[in-house]
C-alpha positions as CSV (number, residue, x, y, z in Angstrom):
1,X,53.7,16.6,-34.6
2,X,54.7,15.4,-31.1
3,X,51.0,14.5,-30.3
4,X,50.9,12.3,-33.3
5,X,54.0,10.6,-32.4
6,X,52.9,10.1,-28.9
7,X,49.6,8.6,-30.0
8,X,51.4,6.3,-32.4
9,X,53.8,5.3,-29.6
10,X,50.9,4.6,-27.1
11,X,49.0,2.6,-29.7
12,X,52.1,0.5,-30.5
13,X,52.7,-0.2,-26.8
14,X,48.9,-1.0,-26.4
15,X,49.1,-3.5,-29.3
16,X,52.2,-5.2,-28.2
17,X,50.8,-5.7,-24.8
18,X,47.5,-7.0,-26.2
19,X,49.7,-9.4,-28.3
20,X,51.8,-10.6,-25.4
21,X,48.6,-11.1,-23.3
22,X,46.7,-13.2,-25.9
23,X,50.0,-15.3,-26.7
24,X,50.3,-16.2,-22.9
25,X,46.8,-17.8,-23.0
26,X,47.6,-19.5,-26.1
27,X,48.9,-23.1,-26.1
28,X,50.8,-25.1,-29.0
29,X,51.7,-28.5,-29.3
30,X,55.2,-29.3,-27.9
31,X,57.8,-30.6,-30.3
32,X,61.5,-31.4,-29.4
33,X,64.0,-29.0,-30.4
34,X,67.4,-30.3,-31.4
35,X,70.7,-28.9,-32.6
36,X,71.6,-29.2,-36.2
37,X,75.0,-28.1,-37.1
38,X,74.9,-24.6,-35.6
39,X,71.1,-24.2,-35.5
40,X,68.2,-25.1,-33.3
41,X,65.6,-26.7,-35.2
42,X,62.3,-28.2,-34.4
43,X,62.4,-32.0,-34.7
44,X,60.3,-33.3,-37.7
45,X,59.2,-36.4,-35.5
46,X,56.7,-36.0,-32.6
47,X,57.9,-37.1,-29.3
48,X,57.9,-40.8,-28.4
49,X,55.9,-41.9,-25.1
50,X,59.2,-42.1,-23.0
51,X,60.3,-38.5,-24.1
52,X,56.6,-37.1,-23.3
53,X,56.9,-38.7,-19.8
54,X,60.5,-37.0,-19.4
55,X,59.5,-33.7,-20.7
56,X,56.4,-33.5,-18.5
57,X,59.0,-34.1,-15.5
58,X,61.2,-31.3,-16.9
59,X,58.2,-29.0,-17.3
60,X,57.2,-29.9,-13.8
61,X,60.7,-29.1,-12.4
62,X,60.8,-25.8,-14.0
63,X,57.1,-25.0,-13.4
64,X,56.3,-24.8,-17.2
65,X,52.5,-24.9,-17.4
66,X,51.2,-27.5,-19.7
67,X,48.3,-29.5,-20.5
68,X,47.6,-32.8,-22.5
69,X,45.0,-33.2,-25.4
70,X,44.6,-36.1,-27.6
71,X,47.9,-37.5,-26.6
72,X,49.8,-34.2,-27.3
73,X,51.4,-32.0,-24.7
74,X,50.5,-28.4,-25.2
75,X,52.6,-25.5,-23.8
76,X,52.1,-21.7,-23.7
77,X,52.9,-20.1,-27.1
78,X,55.3,-17.7,-25.3
79,X,57.4,-20.5,-23.8
80,X,57.4,-22.1,-27.2
81,X,59.0,-19.0,-28.8
82,X,62.1,-19.2,-26.8
83,X,64.0,-21.8,-29.0
84,X,67.2,-21.9,-26.6
85,X,65.0,-22.5,-23.6
86,X,63.1,-25.3,-25.4
87,X,66.3,-27.0,-26.6
88,X,67.5,-26.8,-23.1
89,X,64.4,-28.5,-21.9
90,X,64.5,-31.2,-24.6
91,X,68.0,-31.9,-23.9
92,X,67.2,-32.5,-20.2
93,X,64.3,-34.7,-21.1
94,X,66.8,-36.9,-23.1
95,X,69.4,-36.9,-20.3
96,X,68.8,-40.0,-18.0
97,X,71.6,-38.9,-15.6
98,X,69.9,-35.5,-15.3
99,X,66.4,-37.1,-14.7
100,X,68.0,-39.6,-12.2
101,X,69.8,-36.9,-10.3
102,X,66.7,-34.9,-9.8
103,X,64.8,-38.0,-8.7
104,X,67.6,-38.8,-6.3
105,X,67.5,-35.1,-5.0
106,X,63.7,-35.4,-4.6
107,X,62.9,-32.9,-7.2
108,X,61.2,-35.3,-9.5
109,X,58.9,-38.1,-8.8
110,X,60.1,-41.6,-10.0
111,X,58.5,-42.8,-13.3
112,X,56.4,-45.9,-13.0
């Protein structure tokens, strides 16, 4: 019985590791995350060009890998799963004061 439980445990660990490894290579479209009452929800509208520029600066600041395809910003699926963090990134991208302060401090490039 112990051997069966050990084998099942090892199989589960292997599957979880494989799932995490696959998700870290998978990119998904970025969508703004907003607070609605007490919930964090994905915005129904796509990010406008200004927000896209701002979110790329936030991702650069926090070293979040991203790429652009067909006008969309794609981020790792593992990053996307953390809604609290995505809300934090969205909030910073919508905060002109935070962006300005990071530019003044030399952390972000000025937007053209």
